C-alpha positions in Angstrom: -21.7 -13.6 8.7 -20.2 -16.7 7.1 -16.6 -18.3 7.5 -15.0 -17.3 4.4 -13.6 -20.5 3.0 -9.2 -21.8 4.0 -7.0 -21.1 1.7 -5.5 -23.8 -0.5 -2.1 -24.1 -0.8 -2.8 -22.9 -4.3 -4.0 -20.1 -3.3 -0.9 -19.3 -0.5 1.6 -20.1 -3.9 0.3 -17.6 -5.8 0.3 -14.9 -2.7 3.6 -15.4 -2.1 4.2 -14.7 -6.3 2.7 -11.6 -5.7 4.8 -10.6 -2.4 7.5 -9.9 -4.9 5.3 -8.3 -7.7 2.6 -5.7 -5.9 5.3 -3.6 -4.6 6.4 -2.7 -8.0 2.9 -1.6 -8.7 2.6 0.5 -5.1 5.9 2.1 -5.9 4.3 3.8 -9.1 2.1 5.9 -6.6 4.7 6.9 -5.0 6.7 7.7 -7.8 3.6 9.5 -9.5 2.7 11.6 -6.2 5.9 13.1 -6.7 6.0 13.7 -10.1 2.3 15.4 -10.3 2.6 17.2 -7.1 3.1 20.7 -9.5 0.1 20.3 -11.4 -2.6 18.3 -10.0 -4.1 19.0 -6.2 -3.7 16.2 -4.0 -7.4 15.6 -3.0 -8.1 16.1 -6.8 -5.4 13.6 -7.7 -6.7 11.4 -4.9 -10.9 11.4 -5.8 -10.4 11.2 -9.4 -8.1 8.0 -8.9 -10.6 6.2 -6.8 -13.8 7.5 -8.3 -12.6 5.9 -11.5 -11.1 2.6 -9.5 -14.7 2.3 -7.9 -16.5 3.0 -11.3 -14.4 0.2 -13.4 -14.6 -2.5 -10.4 -18.4 -1.5 -9.8 -18.9 -2.5 -13.8 -16.4 -5.3 -13.2 -18.2 -6.8 -10.1 -22.0 -5.0 -10.6 -23.8 -8.6 -10.5 -21.7 -9.5 -7.3 -23.0 -6.1 -5.6 -26.5 -6.4 -6.6 -26.8 -9.9 -5.3 -25.0 -9.2 -2.0 -26.6 -5.8 -1.4 -27.5 -6.6 2.2 -24.0 -7.6 2.9 -22.9 -3.9 1.9 -25.2 -2.1 3.8 -24.0 -4.6 6.7 -20.3 -3.6 6.1 -21.1 0.1 5.3 -19.3 1.4 8.5 -16.4 -1.0 7.8 -16.0 0.3 4.3 -15.9 4.2 5.5 -13.5 3.4 8.3 -11.4 1.5 5.5 -11.8 4.3 3.2 -10.9 6.9 5.3 -7.4 4.8 6.0 -6.7 3.5 2.8 -7.9 6.2 0.6 -8.1 9.2 2.3 -5.3 9.4 4.4 -2.8 7.1 2.2 -4.3 8.8 -0.6 -4.7 12.6 -0.4 -2.2 12.4 2.6 0.6 10.9 0.8 0.0 13.4 -2.4 0.0 16.3 0.1 2.8 15.2 1.8 4.6 14.4 -1.8 4.9 18.3 -2.3 7.7 18.5 0.3 9.4 15.3 0.3 10.9 13.3 -2.3 9.5 9.9 -3.8 12.2 7.9 -2.0 11.4 9.4 1.1 8.0 8.2 0.8 9.2 4.3 -0.3 11.9 4.7 3.0 9.3 6.1 5.4 6.6 3.2 4.1 8.7 0.5 4.7 8.3 1.2 8.5 5.0 -0.2 8.3 5.6 -3.6 8.5 6.9 -3.6 12.0 3.6 -1.8 13.1 1.6 -4.4 11.1 3.1 -7.1 13.0 2.9 -5.2 16.5 -1.2 -4.8 15.7 -1.3 -8.5 14.5 0.0 -9.7 17.7 -2.5 -7.5 19.7 -5.5 -8.3 17.7 -4.6 -11.8 16.5 -1.9 -13.0 19.0 0.0 -14.1 15.6 3.4 -15.1 17.1 6.7 -15.6 15.1 8.7 -18.9 14.6 12.6 -18.1 14.8 12.6 -18.5 11.1 10.2 -16.2 10.5 11.9 -13.9 13.0 15.5 -14.2 11.4 13.7 -13.5 8.1 12.0 -10.0 9.3 15.2 -9.0 10.9 17.0 -9.6 7.6 14.1 -7.3 6.0 14.6 -4.7 7.9 18.5 -4.8 8.3 18.3 -4.5 4.6 16.3 -1.5 4.8 18.4 0.4 7.3 21.6 -0.1 5.0 19.5 1.7 2.0 17.8 4.3 4.4 21.3 4.8 5.7 23.5 4.4 2.4 25.7 2.3 3.7 27.3 4.9 6.3 25.9 5.0 10.0 27.0 8.5 10.2 23.7 9.5 8.2 22.0 9.5 11.3 23.6 12.5 12.3 22.4 14.4 9.6 18.5 12.9 9.1 15.8 15.8 9.3 12.4 15.1 8.3 10.0 17.9 6.5 6.1 18.3 7.0 5.6 15.9 4.2 7.8 13.1 5.9 5.7 13.6 8.8 2.4 13.2 6.5 4.1 10.0 4.6 4.5 8.8 8.2 1.0 9.5 9.6 -0.1 7.4 6.3 1.9 4.5 6.9 0.5 4.1 10.5 -3.2 4.3 8.8 -1.9 1.6 6.3 -0.9 -0.9 8.8 -4.5 -0.1 10.6 -5.9 -0.9 7.0 -3.9 -4.0 6.5 -5.1 -5.6 10.1 -8.4 -4.1 9.8 -8.6 -6.4 6.5 -8.4 -9.3 8.0 -9.7 -8.6 11.3 -13.3 -7.7 9.8 -14.2 -10.8 7.4 -16.5 -10.2 4.4 -18.9 -11.9 2.1 -17.8 -10.2 -1.1 -15.0 -11.0 -3.4 -11.4 -9.0 -3.0 -12.5 -6.8 -6.1 -16.3 -6.5 -4.7 -15.0 -5.6 -1.3 -12.6 -3.1 -2.9 -15.3 -1.8 -5.1 -17.4 -1.0 -1.3 -13.9 0.4 0.2 -12.8 3.1 -2.6 -16.8 4.3 -3.1 -16.7 5.1 0.5 -13.3 6.9 0.0 -14.4 8.6 -3.1 -17.6 10.0 -1.0 -15.2 11.2 2.0 -12.8 12.9 0.0 -15.8 15.0 -1.9 -15.9 17.8 0.9 -11.7 17.9 0.8 -12.3 18.1 -2.9 -14.7 21.0 -2.8 -12.5 23.3 -0.7 -9.5 22.5 -2.1 -11.2 23.7 -5.8 -12.4 26.9 -4.0 -9.3 27.6 -2.6 -6.9 26.5 -5.5 -8.7 26.1 -8.5 -9.4 22.6 -10.4 -6.8 20.9 -12.4 -6.0 21.6 -16.1 -7.9 18.4 -17.7 -4.8 17.8 -20.3 -3.2 15.0 -21.9 -0.2 14.9 -18.6 -3.1 15.0 -16.4 -5.1 12.4 -17.7 -2.4 10.3 -18.4 -1.5 10.4 -14.7 -5.1 9.7 -13.5 -5.7 6.5 -15.5 -1.9 5.3 -14.4 -2.7 5.7 -11.2 -6.7 4.2 -11.6 -5.1 1.2 -13.6 -1.7 0.3 -11.5 -1.3 1.6 -8.1 -5.2 1.3 -7.7 -6.9 -1.6 -9.0 -4.2 -3.4 -9.5 -1.7 -2.7 -6.1 -5.0 -2.6 -3.9 -6.5 -6.0 -5.5 -3.3 -8.0 -5.0 -2.7 -6.5 -1.3 -6.3 -7.5 -0.4 -6.0 -11.1 -2.0 -2.2 -11.5 -0.4 -3.8 -10.1 3.6 -6.8 -12.9 2.6 -4.1 -15.8 2.3 -1.3 -14.8 4.3 -2.6 -12.7 6.6 -1.6 -8.8 7.2 2.1 -9.9 9.1 3.8 -11.6 6.4 1.8 -9.3 3.6 2.9 -6.1 5.3 6.8 -7.5 5.2 6.3 -6.6 1.4 7.1 -2.9 2.4 10.5 -4.1 2.9 10.7 -3.7 -0.9 9.8 -0.3 -1.6 13.0 1.1 -1.1 14.4 -0.9 -3.7 12.0 -0.6 -6.2 12.1 3.1 -5.6 15.6 2.9 -6.4 15.3 0.8 -9.5 12.7 2.8 -10.8 14.3 6.1 -10.4 17.7 4.6 -11.6 15.4 3.0 -14.7 13.5 6.5 -15.3 15.2 9.1 -13.7 18.9 8.1 -14.4 19.5 8.0 -10.7 22.6 5.5 -9.6 21.8 2.4 -8.0 24.6 2.6 -5.5 26.3 -0.3 -3.7 24.3 -0.2 -0.5 21.0 -0.4 -2.8 22.6 -3.9 -3.6 23.6 -4.8 -0.1 20.0 -3.8 1.1 18.7 -6.2 -1.9 20.8 -8.9 -0.8 19.4 -8.9 3.0 15.8 -7.9 1.8 14.9 -10.5 -0.5 16.2 -13.6 1.3 14.3 -12.1 4.4 10.9 -11.9 2.7 11.8 -15.3 1.6 12.3 -16.8 5.1 9.9 -14.4 6.6 6.9 -15.7 4.5 7.7 -19.1 3.2 5.8 -22.0 4.9 7.6 -25.4 4.8 6.0 -28.2 3.5 5.9 -29.7 6.5 4.1 -27.0 8.1 1.3 -26.9 5.4 -0.1 -30.5 6.7 
Protein backbone atom coordinates (compact mmCIF):
# COMPACT_ATOMS: atom_id res chain seq x y z
CA UNK A 1 0.00 0.00 0.00
CA UNK A 2 1.32 3.43 -0.94
CA UNK A 3 2.36 5.90 1.73
CA UNK A 4 -0.10 8.79 2.07
CA UNK A 5 1.28 12.28 1.36
CA UNK A 6 2.52 14.33 4.30
CA UNK A 7 0.25 17.00 5.71
CA UNK A 8 0.97 20.56 4.63
CA UNK A 9 0.83 23.56 6.98
CA UNK A 10 -2.44 24.59 5.29
CA UNK A 11 -3.94 21.12 5.90
CA UNK A 12 -3.06 21.34 9.58
CA UNK A 13 -4.40 24.88 9.93
CA UNK A 14 -7.73 23.87 8.38
CA UNK A 15 -7.84 20.78 10.61
CA UNK A 16 -7.30 22.97 13.69
CA UNK A 17 -10.18 25.23 12.65
CA UNK A 18 -12.42 22.20 12.10
CA UNK A 19 -11.50 21.05 15.61
CA UNK A 20 -13.87 23.71 16.95
CA UNK A 21 -16.62 23.26 14.30
CA UNK A 22 -16.98 19.48 14.09
CA UNK A 23 -18.14 18.98 17.72
CA UNK A 24 -21.20 21.13 16.96
CA UNK A 25 -22.15 18.68 14.20
CA UNK A 26 -21.62 15.67 16.49
CA UNK A 27 -23.71 17.38 19.17
CA UNK A 28 -26.61 17.44 16.70
CA UNK A 29 -26.51 13.64 16.73
CA UNK A 30 -26.65 13.54 20.54
CA UNK A 31 -29.63 15.87 20.67
CA UNK A 32 -31.42 14.04 17.83
CA UNK A 33 -30.76 10.68 19.50
CA UNK A 34 -32.74 11.84 22.51
CA UNK A 35 -35.38 13.71 20.50
CA UNK A 36 -36.26 10.69 18.31
CA UNK A 37 -36.12 8.01 21.02
CA UNK A 38 -39.92 7.89 21.33
CA UNK A 39 -40.85 7.50 17.67
CA UNK A 40 -37.92 5.94 15.71
CA UNK A 41 -36.47 2.57 16.82
CA UNK A 42 -32.68 2.78 17.33
CA UNK A 43 -31.52 0.28 14.68
CA UNK A 44 -33.89 1.72 12.07
CA UNK A 45 -32.59 5.23 12.77
CA UNK A 46 -28.96 4.11 12.50
CA UNK A 47 -29.62 2.00 9.37
CA UNK A 48 -31.40 4.72 7.40
CA UNK A 49 -28.90 7.34 8.53
CA UNK A 50 -25.89 5.39 7.31
CA UNK A 51 -27.59 4.03 4.21
CA UNK A 52 -28.36 7.60 3.26
CA UNK A 53 -24.79 8.73 3.92
CA UNK A 54 -23.43 5.83 1.84
CA UNK A 55 -25.74 6.63 -1.09
CA UNK A 56 -24.88 10.34 -1.09
CA UNK A 57 -21.12 9.70 -0.84
CA UNK A 58 -21.40 6.95 -3.44
CA UNK A 59 -22.86 9.47 -5.89
CA UNK A 60 -20.22 12.08 -5.05
CA UNK A 61 -17.27 9.66 -5.11
CA UNK A 62 -18.54 7.17 -7.71
CA UNK A 63 -15.65 7.65 -10.15
CA UNK A 64 -13.05 7.41 -7.41
CA UNK A 65 -14.62 4.26 -5.98
CA UNK A 66 -14.67 2.58 -9.40
CA UNK A 67 -11.08 3.63 -10.10
CA UNK A 68 -9.94 2.18 -6.76
CA UNK A 69 -12.14 -0.92 -6.76
CA UNK A 70 -9.06 -3.12 -6.20
CA UNK A 71 -8.16 -1.09 -3.09
CA UNK A 72 -11.76 -1.41 -1.86
CA UNK A 73 -11.49 -5.19 -2.07
CA UNK A 74 -8.18 -5.07 -0.16
CA UNK A 75 -9.64 -2.83 2.56
CA UNK A 76 -13.03 -4.58 2.84
CA UNK A 77 -12.09 -6.19 6.17
CA UNK A 78 -11.05 -2.81 7.56
CA UNK A 79 -14.32 -1.28 6.37
CA UNK A 80 -16.22 -4.00 8.24
CA UNK A 81 -14.34 -3.39 11.51
CA UNK A 82 -14.65 0.40 11.24
CA UNK A 83 -18.30 0.11 10.21
CA UNK A 84 -19.07 -2.06 13.23
CA UNK A 85 -17.34 0.36 15.61
CA UNK A 86 -18.48 3.64 14.06
CA UNK A 87 -21.95 2.81 12.71
CA UNK A 88 -23.25 -0.14 14.73
CA UNK A 89 -21.92 0.56 18.25
CA UNK A 90 -21.65 4.35 17.87
CA UNK A 91 -24.87 4.45 15.83
CA UNK A 92 -27.53 2.04 17.00
CA UNK A 93 -25.84 1.73 20.41
CA UNK A 94 -26.08 5.47 21.05
CA UNK A 95 -29.70 5.62 19.86
CA UNK A 96 -30.61 2.65 22.04
CA UNK A 97 -28.86 4.21 25.04
CA UNK A 98 -30.61 7.54 24.42
CA UNK A 99 -33.93 5.95 25.37
CA UNK A 100 -32.82 5.79 29.02
CA UNK A 101 -30.46 8.74 29.42
CA UNK A 102 -30.28 12.42 28.48
CA UNK A 103 -28.60 14.24 25.60
CA UNK A 104 -26.44 16.05 28.16
CA UNK A 105 -25.28 12.74 29.64
CA UNK A 106 -24.39 11.49 26.17
CA UNK A 107 -22.16 14.52 25.61
CA UNK A 108 -20.56 14.22 29.02
CA UNK A 109 -19.80 10.50 28.75
CA UNK A 110 -18.43 10.87 25.23
CA UNK A 111 -15.96 13.37 26.66
CA UNK A 112 -14.05 10.39 28.14
CA UNK A 113 -12.98 9.29 24.63
CA UNK A 114 -9.96 11.64 24.35
CA UNK A 115 -8.26 9.99 27.32
CA UNK A 116 -8.79 6.53 25.82
CA UNK A 117 -7.55 7.76 22.43
CA UNK A 118 -4.37 9.16 24.00
CA UNK A 119 -3.68 5.86 25.77
CA UNK A 120 -4.26 3.80 22.62
CA UNK A 121 -2.11 6.17 20.55
CA UNK A 122 0.74 5.79 23.02
CA UNK A 123 0.43 1.99 22.84
CA UNK A 124 0.10 1.70 19.05
CA UNK A 125 2.06 4.71 17.78
CA UNK A 126 4.32 5.60 20.69
CA UNK A 127 2.92 9.14 20.60
CA UNK A 128 4.42 11.30 23.32
CA UNK A 129 3.17 14.57 24.82
CA UNK A 130 5.34 17.58 25.51
CA UNK A 131 4.74 19.82 28.51
CA UNK A 132 2.53 22.27 26.60
CA UNK A 133 0.29 19.52 25.22
CA UNK A 134 0.08 17.83 28.61
CA UNK A 135 -0.93 21.12 30.25
CA UNK A 136 -3.55 21.75 27.56
CA UNK A 137 -5.03 18.27 27.94
CA UNK A 138 -5.14 18.66 31.73
CA UNK A 139 -6.88 22.05 31.43
CA UNK A 140 -9.47 20.66 29.01
CA UNK A 141 -10.14 17.61 31.19
CA UNK A 142 -10.49 19.86 34.26
CA UNK A 143 -13.02 21.97 32.38
CA UNK A 144 -15.07 18.88 31.51
CA UNK A 145 -15.01 17.76 35.15
CA UNK A 146 -16.22 21.20 36.27
CA UNK A 147 -19.22 20.82 33.95
CA UNK A 148 -19.88 17.19 34.91
CA UNK A 149 -19.78 18.05 38.62
CA UNK A 150 -21.72 21.28 38.03
CA UNK A 151 -19.07 23.18 39.94
CA UNK A 152 -19.73 21.18 43.11
CA UNK A 153 -17.53 18.24 44.07
CA UNK A 154 -20.32 16.99 46.36
CA UNK A 155 -22.19 15.92 43.19
CA UNK A 156 -19.85 12.90 43.10
CA UNK A 157 -21.83 11.38 45.97
CA UNK A 158 -25.08 11.39 44.00
CA UNK A 159 -23.81 10.33 40.56
CA UNK A 160 -25.66 7.30 39.18
CA UNK A 161 -25.56 5.47 35.85
CA UNK A 162 -28.44 3.92 33.90
CA UNK A 163 -28.24 1.18 31.28
CA UNK A 164 -28.29 3.97 28.70
CA UNK A 165 -25.25 5.60 30.31
CA UNK A 166 -23.36 2.30 30.19
CA UNK A 167 -24.24 1.85 26.51
CA UNK A 168 -22.94 5.36 25.78
CA UNK A 169 -19.75 4.52 27.68
CA UNK A 170 -19.30 1.43 25.47
CA UNK A 171 -19.84 3.66 22.44
CA UNK A 172 -17.21 6.14 23.66
CA UNK A 173 -14.66 3.30 23.92
CA UNK A 174 -15.64 2.08 20.44
CA UNK A 175 -15.22 5.63 19.12
CA UNK A 176 -11.71 5.82 20.56
CA UNK A 177 -10.74 2.55 18.85
CA UNK A 178 -12.36 3.75 15.59
CA UNK A 179 -10.35 6.98 15.73
CA UNK A 180 -7.01 5.27 16.28
CA UNK A 181 -7.65 2.64 13.60
CA UNK A 182 -8.40 5.38 11.05
CA UNK A 183 -4.79 6.51 11.48
CA UNK A 184 -3.28 3.05 11.99
CA UNK A 185 -4.75 1.71 8.73
CA UNK A 186 -3.63 3.83 5.75
CA UNK A 187 -5.81 3.95 2.64
CA UNK A 188 -5.59 4.76 -1.06
CA UNK A 189 -9.00 6.44 -0.93
CA UNK A 190 -9.91 10.02 -0.14
CA UNK A 191 -11.55 10.84 3.19
CA UNK A 192 -15.04 10.75 1.67
CA UNK A 193 -14.30 7.73 -0.52
CA UNK A 194 -13.16 5.77 2.52
CA UNK A 195 -16.18 6.95 4.51
CA UNK A 196 -18.46 5.67 1.72
CA UNK A 197 -16.91 2.21 2.11
CA UNK A 198 -17.12 2.30 5.92
CA UNK A 199 -20.75 3.45 5.98
CA UNK A 200 -21.69 0.85 3.37
CA UNK A 201 -20.19 -1.88 5.54
CA UNK A 202 -21.88 -0.42 8.61
CA UNK A 203 -25.30 -0.39 6.92
CA UNK A 204 -24.89 -4.04 5.88
CA UNK A 205 -23.93 -5.00 9.45
CA UNK A 206 -27.02 -3.18 10.77
CA UNK A 207 -29.35 -5.02 8.37
CA UNK A 208 -29.87 -8.22 10.47
CA UNK A 209 -30.64 -6.07 13.54
CA UNK A 210 -33.08 -4.02 11.47
CA UNK A 211 -34.97 -7.16 10.41
CA UNK A 212 -35.22 -8.40 14.00
CA UNK A 213 -36.26 -4.97 15.30
CA UNK A 214 -38.92 -4.60 12.60
CA UNK A 215 -40.38 -8.02 13.43
CA UNK A 216 -40.54 -7.23 17.15
CA UNK A 217 -41.34 -3.50 17.20
CA UNK A 218 -42.55 -2.72 13.69
CA UNK A 219 -41.13 -0.14 11.25
CA UNK A 220 -41.08 3.58 12.08
CA UNK A 221 -43.86 5.73 10.68
CA UNK A 222 -42.33 7.50 7.69
CA UNK A 223 -44.02 10.82 8.36
CA UNK A 224 -42.62 14.33 8.09
CA UNK A 225 -40.79 14.41 11.43
CA UNK A 226 -39.20 11.00 10.84
CA UNK A 227 -37.94 11.99 7.39
CA UNK A 228 -36.69 15.36 8.70
CA UNK A 229 -34.80 13.61 11.53
CA UNK A 230 -33.19 11.09 9.17
CA UNK A 231 -32.21 13.76 6.60
CA UNK A 232 -30.71 15.92 9.35
CA UNK A 233 -28.68 12.97 10.65
CA UNK A 234 -27.48 12.10 7.15
CA UNK A 235 -26.27 15.61 6.34
CA UNK A 236 -25.01 17.10 9.61
CA UNK A 237 -23.55 14.45 11.97
CA UNK A 238 -23.31 11.87 9.17
CA UNK A 239 -21.54 13.30 6.12
CA UNK A 240 -20.48 16.56 7.78
CA UNK A 241 -19.08 15.38 11.11
CA UNK A 242 -17.55 12.07 9.98
CA UNK A 243 -15.90 13.61 6.90
CA UNK A 244 -14.29 16.43 8.85
CA UNK A 245 -13.34 14.03 11.67
CA UNK A 246 -11.57 11.78 9.15
CA UNK A 247 -9.80 14.82 7.70
CA UNK A 248 -8.61 15.95 11.13
CA UNK A 249 -7.44 12.46 12.08
CA UNK A 250 -5.44 12.31 8.86
CA UNK A 251 -3.71 15.65 9.38
CA UNK A 252 -3.55 16.06 13.17
CA UNK A 253 -3.39 12.46 14.36
CA UNK A 254 -5.85 10.61 16.61
CA UNK A 255 -4.76 12.06 19.96
CA UNK A 256 -5.19 15.71 18.99
CA UNK A 257 -8.36 15.06 17.02
CA UNK A 258 -9.91 13.15 19.91
CA UNK A 259 -9.47 16.16 22.18
CA UNK A 260 -12.32 17.90 20.35
CA UNK A 261 -14.72 15.65 22.29
CA UNK A 262 -13.93 17.77 25.34
CA UNK A 263 -16.11 20.40 23.67
CA UNK A 264 -19.16 18.11 23.63
CA UNK A 265 -20.50 19.08 27.08
CA UNK A 266 -20.17 22.77 26.23
CA UNK A 267 -21.81 22.49 22.81
CA UNK A 268 -24.58 20.27 24.18
CA UNK A 269 -25.30 22.78 26.94
CA UNK A 270 -25.37 25.66 24.43
CA UNK A 271 -27.70 23.77 22.10
CA UNK A 272 -30.00 22.88 25.00
CA UNK A 273 -29.93 26.56 26.04
CA UNK A 274 -30.82 27.80 22.54
CA UNK A 275 -33.30 25.11 21.48
CA UNK A 276 -34.78 23.88 24.75
CA UNK A 277 -34.55 26.97 26.94
CA UNK A 278 -32.31 25.32 29.52
CA UNK A 279 -30.11 27.65 31.56
CA UNK A 280 -26.41 28.10 30.82
CA UNK A 281 -25.05 27.94 34.38
CA UNK A 282 -21.92 29.48 35.85
CA UNK A 283 -20.10 26.16 35.79
CA UNK A 284 -20.59 25.99 32.00
CA UNK A 285 -18.78 29.31 31.67
CA UNK A 286 -15.94 28.16 33.97
CA UNK A 287 -15.65 24.86 32.12
CA UNK A 288 -15.56 26.67 28.77
CA UNK A 289 -12.86 29.01 30.05
CA UNK A 290 -10.70 25.95 30.81
CA UNK A 291 -11.56 23.72 27.84
CA UNK A 292 -11.04 26.22 25.02
CA UNK A 293 -7.49 27.37 25.91
CA UNK A 294 -6.68 23.79 26.90
CA UNK A 295 -7.59 22.57 23.42
CA UNK A 296 -5.50 25.33 21.86
CA UNK A 297 -2.42 24.43 23.90
CA UNK A 298 -2.86 20.71 23.26
CA UNK A 299 -3.29 20.97 19.48
CA UNK A 300 -1.47 24.12 18.35
CA UNK A 301 1.97 23.53 16.94
CA UNK A 302 4.27 26.59 17.21
CA UNK A 303 6.03 27.81 14.06
CA UNK A 304 9.43 26.49 15.08
CA UNK A 305 8.02 22.96 15.56
CA UNK A 306 6.60 22.79 12.02
CA UNK A 307 10.00 23.15 10.40
